[in-house]
C-alpha positions as CSV (number, residue, x, y, z in Angstrom):
1,X,12.8,9.5,29.9
2,X,13.3,12.9,28.3
3,X,10.5,15.0,27.0
4,X,12.0,14.7,23.5
5,X,12.5,10.9,23.5
6,X,13.3,9.2,21.1
7,X,15.0,12.2,19.4
8,X,18.5,13.5,20.1
9,X,17.2,16.8,21.5
10,X,14.2,19.2,21.2
11,X,15.6,20.9,18.1
12,X,15.9,17.6,16.2
13,X,12.4,16.6,17.4
14,X,10.9,19.8,16.1
15,X,12.8,19.5,12.8
16,X,11.7,15.9,12.1
17,X,8.0,16.4,13.2
18,X,7.8,19.6,11.0
19,X,9.0,17.6,8.0
20,X,6.7,14.7,8.9
21,X,3.6,16.9,9.1
22,X,4.4,18.6,5.9
23,X,4.8,15.3,4.1
24,X,1.5,14.1,5.7
25,X,-0.3,16.8,3.7
26,X,0.2,14.6,0.6
27,X,-2.1,11.9,2.0
28,X,-4.5,11.8,-0.9
29,X,-7.9,11.1,0.9
30,X,-9.7,12.0,4.0
31,X,-8.2,10.5,7.2
32,X,-8.2,10.8,10.9
33,X,-5.1,10.3,13.1
34,X,-4.6,9.6,16.7
35,X,-2.1,8.3,19.2
36,X,-3.2,4.9,20.6
37,X,-2.1,3.9,24.1
38,X,-0.4,0.5,24.4
39,X,1.7,-1.1,27.1
40,X,4.8,-0.3,25.0
41,X,3.9,3.3,24.5
42,X,1.8,5.6,22.2
43,X,1.3,4.3,18.7
44,X,0.4,6.7,15.9
45,X,-2.3,5.5,13.6
46,X,-3.8,7.1,10.5
47,X,-7.2,5.8,9.5
48,X,-9.0,6.1,6.1
49,X,-12.1,4.4,4.7
50,X,-15.6,3.5,5.9
51,X,-16.1,2.6,9.6
52,X,-18.2,-0.5,8.7
53,X,-15.7,-1.8,6.1
54,X,-13.4,-4.8,7.0
55,X,-10.3,-3.7,8.9
56,X,-6.9,-3.7,7.1
57,X,-3.8,-2.8,9.1
58,X,-0.7,-1.7,7.2
59,X,2.8,-2.0,8.7
60,X,5.6,-0.1,7.0
61,X,9.2,-1.1,6.1
62,X,12.2,-0.2,8.2
63,X,13.1,3.5,8.4
64,X,9.6,4.3,6.9
65,X,6.3,5.4,8.4
66,X,2.6,5.1,7.7
67,X,3.1,7.8,5.0
68,X,4.8,5.2,2.8
69,X,1.3,4.0,1.9
70,X,0.1,7.4,0.6
71,X,0.3,6.2,-3.0
72,X,-1.7,3.0,-2.3
73,X,-4.3,4.0,0.3
74,X,-6.9,5.5,-2.0
75,X,-7.5,2.2,-3.8
76,X,-7.4,0.2,-0.5
77,X,-9.8,2.5,1.3
78,X,-12.5,1.9,-1.3
79,X,-12.9,-1.6,0.2
80,X,-11.4,-1.5,3.6
81,X,-11.2,0.4,6.8
82,X,-7.5,1.1,6.6
83,X,-5.2,1.7,9.6
84,X,-1.7,2.8,8.5
85,X,0.7,2.5,11.5
86,X,4.0,4.1,12.5
87,X,5.9,1.2,14.0
88,X,6.6,1.7,17.8
89,X,10.4,1.3,17.5
90,X,11.1,3.2,14.3
91,X,10.7,6.6,12.7
92,X,7.4,8.5,12.9
93,X,5.1,9.7,15.6
94,X,4.9,6.6,17.7
95,X,6.8,6.8,21.0
96,X,8.0,3.8,22.9
97,X,8.0,4.1,26.6
98,X,9.1,0.5,27.2
99,X,12.4,-0.8,25.8
100,X,11.9,-3.1,22.8
101,X,14.3,-6.0,23.3
102,X,13.2,-8.6,20.8
103,X,10.6,-9.7,18.3
104,X,8.4,-11.0,21.2
105,X,8.0,-7.4,22.3
106,X,7.0,-6.2,18.8
107,X,4.4,-9.0,18.5
108,X,2.9,-8.2,21.9
109,X,2.8,-4.5,20.8
110,X,0.9,-5.4,17.6
111,X,-1.5,-7.6,19.6
112,X,-2.1,-4.8,22.2
113,X,-2.6,-2.3,19.4
114,X,-5.4,-4.3,17.9
115,X,-7.1,-4.4,21.3
116,X,-6.6,-0.7,21.8
117,X,-8.2,0.0,18.4
118,X,-11.2,-2.1,19.4
119,X,-10.4,-4.8,16.8
120,X,-11.0,-8.3,18.1
121,X,-11.0,-10.8,15.2
122,X,-11.2,-11.1,11.4
123,X,-8.4,-8.6,11.0
124,X,-6.6,-8.3,7.7
125,X,-2.9,-7.5,8.2
126,X,-0.4,-6.4,5.5
127,X,3.2,-5.4,5.8
128,X,6.0,-4.3,3.5
129,X,9.6,-5.5,3.9
130,X,10.3,-5.3,7.7
131,X,6.6,-4.9,8.2
132,X,6.1,-8.1,6.1
133,X,8.4,-10.0,8.4
134,X,6.5,-8.8,11.5
135,X,3.2,-9.8,9.8
136,X,4.4,-13.3,9.2
137,X,5.8,-13.7,12.8
138,X,2.5,-12.3,14.2
139,X,0.5,-14.8,12.1
140,X,2.6,-17.7,13.4
141,X,2.1,-16.5,17.1
142,X,-1.4,-15.0,17.2
143,X,-3.4,-16.5,14.3
144,X,-6.8,-16.5,16.0
145,X,-7.3,-12.7,15.6
146,X,-6.5,-12.7,11.8
147,X,-8.6,-13.1,8.7
148,X,-5.9,-12.9,6.0
149,X,-2.4,-11.6,5.8
150,X,-0.3,-10.1,2.9
151,X,3.5,-10.2,2.9
152,X,5.0,-7.7,0.4
153,X,8.7,-8.3,-0.2
154,X,9.1,-9.5,3.4
155,X,12.6,-9.0,4.9
156,X,14.2,-12.4,5.6
157,X,11.1,-14.5,6.5
158,X,11.5,-17.1,3.7
159,X,15.3,-17.1,3.0
160,X,18.4,-15.6,4.7
161,X,19.6,-12.3,3.4
162,X,22.1,-12.5,0.5
163,X,25.6,-11.5,1.6
164,X,25.6,-8.6,-0.8
165,X,22.6,-7.1,1.0
166,X,24.2,-7.7,4.4
167,X,27.3,-5.9,3.3
168,X,25.4,-2.9,2.1
169,X,23.2,-2.8,5.2
170,X,26.4,-2.4,7.2
171,X,27.2,0.6,5.1
172,X,23.9,2.1,6.0
173,X,25.1,2.4,9.6
174,X,27.4,5.1,8.4
175,X,25.4,8.4,8.1
176,X,27.1,9.4,4.8
177,X,24.9,10.5,1.9
178,X,27.2,9.1,-0.8
179,X,27.2,5.6,0.8
180,X,23.4,5.6,1.5
181,X,22.8,6.7,-2.1
182,X,24.9,3.8,-3.4
183,X,23.0,1.3,-1.4
184,X,19.5,2.7,-2.2
185,X,20.3,2.9,-5.9
186,X,21.4,-0.7,-5.8
187,X,18.4,-1.9,-3.8
188,X,15.8,0.0,-5.9
189,X,17.6,-0.6,-9.2
190,X,14.5,-1.2,-11.2
191,X,12.9,2.1,-10.1
192,X,16.1,3.9,-11.0
193,X,16.5,2.4,-14.5
194,X,13.0,1.7,-15.7
195,X,10.6,4.1,-14.0
196,X,10.3,7.7,-15.1
197,X,9.7,9.0,-11.6
198,X,11.7,6.3,-9.8
199,X,14.9,8.2,-9.3
200,X,13.0,11.1,-7.7
201,X,11.2,8.7,-5.3
202,X,14.4,7.0,-4.3
203,X,16.2,10.4,-3.8
204,X,13.3,11.5,-1.5
205,X,13.7,8.3,0.5
206,X,17.5,9.0,0.8
207,X,16.6,12.4,2.2
208,X,14.3,10.8,4.7
209,X,17.0,8.3,5.9
210,X,19.5,11.2,6.3
211,X,17.0,13.2,8.3
212,X,16.2,10.2,10.6
213,X,19.9,9.6,11.3
214,X,20.3,13.2,12.1
215,X,17.3,13.5,14.4
216,X,16.9,10.2,16.2
217,X,19.1,8.7,18.9
218,X,20.7,5.4,18.0
219,X,18.5,2.4,18.9
220,X,19.6,-1.2,18.7
221,X,17.3,-2.7,16.0
222,X,15.4,-6.0,16.2
223,X,16.8,-7.7,13.2
224,X,14.4,-9.8,11.0
225,X,15.0,-13.5,10.8
226,X,14.2,-16.5,8.6
227,X,11.2,-18.6,9.7
228,X,12.0,-22.3,10.0
229,X,9.9,-25.0,8.4
230,X,7.7,-25.5,11.4
231,X,7.0,-21.8,11.7
232,X,6.1,-21.5,8.0
233,X,3.9,-24.6,8.2
234,X,2.1,-23.2,11.3
235,X,0.8,-20.2,9.3
236,X,-2.8,-21.4,8.5
237,X,-4.2,-17.9,8.1
238,X,-4.8,-17.4,4.3
239,X,-1.6,-15.8,3.2
240,X,-0.4,-14.0,0.0
241,X,3.3,-13.4,-0.5
242,X,4.5,-11.2,-3.3
243,X,8.1,-10.7,-4.5
244,X,9.7,-8.7,-7.3
245,X,11.5,-11.0,-9.6
246,X,14.7,-8.9,-9.2
247,X,14.5,-8.8,-5.4
248,X,17.9,-8.0,-3.9
249,X,17.4,-9.2,-0.3
250,X,17.3,-12.9,-1.5
251,X,16.5,-14.8,-4.7
252,X,12.8,-14.5,-5.3
253,X,12.4,-17.7,-7.3
254,X,14.3,-19.7,-4.7
255,X,12.0,-18.2,-2.0
256,X,8.9,-19.4,-3.9
257,X,10.4,-22.9,-4.4
258,X,11.0,-23.2,-0.6
259,X,7.4,-22.2,0.1
260,X,6.1,-24.7,-2.4
261,X,8.2,-27.4,-0.7
262,X,7.6,-26.7,3.0
263,X,4.5,-24.4,3.2
264,X,2.4,-24.9,0.0
265,X,-0.6,-23.3,1.8
266,X,1.0,-19.9,1.3
267,X,0.0,-18.3,-2.0
268,X,3.3,-17.0,-3.4
269,X,3.6,-15.0,-6.6
270,X,6.4,-13.0,-8.4
271,X,5.9,-9.6,-9.9
272,X,7.9,-9.2,-13.1
273,X,10.1,-6.2,-14.1
274,X,10.6,-5.1,-10.5
275,X,12.6,-5.8,-7.3
276,X,12.2,-4.5,-3.8
277,X,10.6,-1.5,-5.3
278,X,7.6,-3.3,-6.8
279,X,5.1,-1.6,-4.5
280,X,5.9,1.7,-6.2
281,X,6.8,0.9,-9.9
282,X,4.2,-2.0,-10.3
283,X,1.6,-0.4,-8.0
284,X,-1.5,-1.1,-10.0
285,X,-0.6,-4.8,-10.5
286,X,0.3,-5.3,-6.9
287,X,-2.8,-3.6,-5.5
288,X,-5.1,-5.6,-7.8
289,X,-3.5,-8.8,-6.5
290,X,-3.8,-7.7,-2.9
291,X,-7.4,-6.6,-3.2
292,X,-8.3,-9.7,-5.2
293,X,-6.8,-11.9,-2.6
294,X,-8.4,-10.2,0.3
295,X,-11.8,-10.1,-1.4
296,X,-11.7,-13.7,-2.5
């Protein structure tokens, strides 16, 4: 394995990490970061909050890093010992030294990460989009270590992706700024149309996606899947699932109806006037619901 893995070369590694470290300066509160050894490689973790507070692990969305939680962490860290993670098989400072083949590898990585962090049980786990799917799958496979989980606009998980989303995701495989912009403006439509800083936030994310495609070697993704009825029913850890009413991955109201029918133990709610971008444009409402649920 090259000394610049998983980047294309040393120059792109240095370019990306320089950008990452500059962005990390925007983390709004005191934090400590470290690389944690797991059997799948080194995992980068940024911790904020009091040592004796209940642990809360945050998993980011696809093509995102721990830094996506910068606008939320100050409120969460008032109540929890927050660990924001760079996923082992995505962008960021985590470095996989073992090939990630399937979701089983990712779940074992999460389980090993908890052990390496010295966290045994009563762990709160929250994830956004792709991280939300991983959170749900982990809760179905390793429930004994968890206290509560939060699923924020989880990818797939409850319903299959809408064909319009699948079509646009295929376009994202082409590293063309015009195409990526069209997809992101569609996905984060509410942020673009209704939020005064939304367009700027989305444009920065587009820049990030372009940088990742330039700097990282291609890696075959582990695609999120829909949990079947038995999997959803097996989640007995207290669970909060939040969706924006204008979610583009699948129909939010249909997802809530399915949960009420097959897994009523999952607390599902819809955030109005938002879509997949609700974590950013309805941040106060979302954080109040998350903290209220975890503290209940």
